N, C-alpha and C positions, 0 to 999 in steps of 0.2 A: 555255796556262796553264789549270788546271782551274777549272771554274765554281765560283762561290761557293756554298756549300751552302745558304745562306738564299735566294738567288735561285733556285736549282734548285727548292726547295720551292714558291716562289711561282709559278714557271712551271708546275710539275706541277698545282698546285691550279687554275690557270686552265684548263689543258687538260682536266682531268677534270670541271670544273664543280663540285667539292666546295667548300663554303665553308670559310673558314679557321676553325680552332677559336678560340673566344673564352672567356676566363676567366669572363665574366659569364653565359654560357648554361648551362642545366641541362636534364636529360632531361625529356621530356614526361610520362613516367610518374611523375615526382615530384609532379605535381599531384593524382594519385589519392588519396593519403592525406589531403590537404587537403580535397578535395571530399567524401570519405567522412565526415571529421570534421564538416564543415559540415552534411551531410545528417543525421548522427546528432544534431547539436545542434538541428536544426529538428524532427526526428521522434523525439524521445526516447520518447514514449509508445507510438508505433507499434512501435519497436524492442523496447521492453520486452514488449509484447503478443506479438510474434512469438517472442521467446525463451521466454515462458511457454507458448505453444502447443507449441513444439518439446519443451520439458521434459515437458509433459503427455502428448504422443504417445509419447515414450520410456517414460514410466512405465506407460502403458496396455499398450504392447507387452511390457514386462517382466512385468506382472501377469497378462496374458491366458494362460490355460492352453493347452497344446498340444492340437490337435484330437483328439477321441477316435476310436478305431477304430469303424467303422460296419459294419453288415451289411445285405444286401439283404432287402427284405420287400415284400409286396403290401398295398396299402390300397385301400379303396373309393373310386372316383373320384367317386361321387355317392351319395346316399341310396338304398339298395337294399332292396326289400321281401323278406320271406320267400318262398321258392319261386322266386326269380329263377334262371334258367339262365344262369350266368356267361359273359360274352363278354370279349374282350380290352379292349374299350372301357369295361367296368365297373370295371376295376382299374387302379391306377397304381403303378409301381415306385417305392419310396422307400428312402432310406438312413437307418437309425436306429441308436442305440447298442445294443450287444448286450444290455444289461440291460433294455431296453424290451420285447423280444420274448419271447413265451412258448414253451414246448415245443410243437412241432407247428405252428409258424407256416409259412406257405407263401411260396415265393420265385419260382417259375416260373409265368408266366401259362399256358403250354402245358399244364401238369399239371392245372390247374383249369378249363380251358375246357369248357363244357358241364355242369359240376357244378352242383348245385342247392343254394341256401341254405336251411338249416333255420330260420334266424332272421334278422331284419332287420339291416342294417349301416348305420351312420352314415357320412357322407362323412369320409374320413381314418382310419377304424377299420381296424386291421390284421386280416388274414384268417388264420384257423387251421383245421385240419382239424375241430375241434369245431363249427364253424359250417356245415359241409357235410353233406348227407345221406350216410350211410355209417357205417363203424365208428367214426369220430371222434366221433359223437354219444354214444357210451358212455364218453367220457373222464370220469374221476372217479367212475364208478360202482363198486360193490364187485366184487371179482374173481368171475368166473363169470356176470356179468350178461349178459343177452341182449336183443336188440331184437326184439319180438314184434309182428307185424302183426295187427290185429283189424278185422273188419268189423262195424260197428254196425248194429243192426236198423233204427234210424231214421237214415238218412243225413243228414238235415237237422240233426240234433242236433250234429254235429261243428262247426257254425258257432259253437258256444258255447265251444269249447275251443281252446287254442293251445299250441304247444310250451312246455314248462316247467310247465304246469298239472299238479297232482296229481289223480288220479282213482281211484275204486274201480270195478273192472270186475265187473259183475253179470250172471249167466246166469239167464235165465228159461226153463225147460224147458216142453215141451208134450207131451201124449200124442197118440195117433193121432186123437183126436176134436177137436183144436185147443183143448183145455182147458188153461188155464195151470196149470203146476205150481209148486212152491215155488221162490222165488228163492234163488240162492246167490252169495255174494261170492267170486269166484275170486282176486282180487288187491286188496290195499288200498294206497292212497296210492302208486300207481306213477306216475312222471313220464311225460308225453307227450313223445315225441321229434319226431313229425311227424304232420301231418294233411293229407289231400288237399284240404281246404278252403283252407289257407293257401298258395295258389299252387302246390300240388302238381302235377307234370307226370308223365304216364305214362311208365314205363320208366326214370325217373331212378334209382330205388333198388330198388323192389320187383320190377322186371322184368315188369310186367303193365300192360295198358291199362285194366283194370277197377279204378279207384281210388276210385270213389264209395263214401262211407261208411267208408273205411279210416282208421285211425289206427295209429301205431306207438308202443308203450310200452316202457320199460326194466323188465325183471323179473329177479328173482333166479332161480336154478335151480328152486326149488320152485314159484314162481309161474309160471314159463315152462312147466313140465310141465302145470299145470292149464289154462293158457290155450291151449296148442297144440291146434288143432282144435276149440276150444270152440264155434265158430259152427255146427258140424255137429250139436251136441247140443241146440241151442235158440237163443234170441234173446239177443244181447249188447247191454247198455246200459252207460253209465258214469254215475257220480255225481261231481260236482265236490267236492273236499275241500281243506282248507287244510293248511299244514304242521303237523306234530304239535307 
């Protein structure tokens, strides 16, 4: 005779060790909503603050503009005086927005190693070719301008002049008996580009080791023609002048 189905289920439950289902039992995870509701009831202010923080974070993320495209540039790693022969440790690579950099800015440390500063740089200031000894010093000058080196008769006088200063270049001639002749202004209000006094190092630009008393000025073609070789005709001096 077949076993009674109810008895079979009781036997199977005893063999397997599974408890009999009861109509009054309920799943354990049914307690989670109750506990969560109780926590919210006790911490309503904390929950509100968390929701406000999340909303603020989402708003900031939506309002923050996308990062701009940047370009590589070189900046002074420390305050650098005029005349510094640049080394890799003097410069720091930076990334800046394209609109920040000027034409002629420099990007590669290897291309400027050993070049000499014509003017001081502040820490963080971007480096351009106009701040180095060389053709870049003529940036912004009228077309046809030339950089003319001049040797002053009084070498110590160049301590009074710095790059950017305007000067009149005066020639004082002498005859064979060392008698002074009339003075002649060869160039008026020409800007000084470089002086050997401001940290100038031999061979950086002029290709000579004899830099005592030398200055370099920017001159237009007519002035350059008068200044070229002027030191062979007499003694050269400069007079400090202000902007016109």
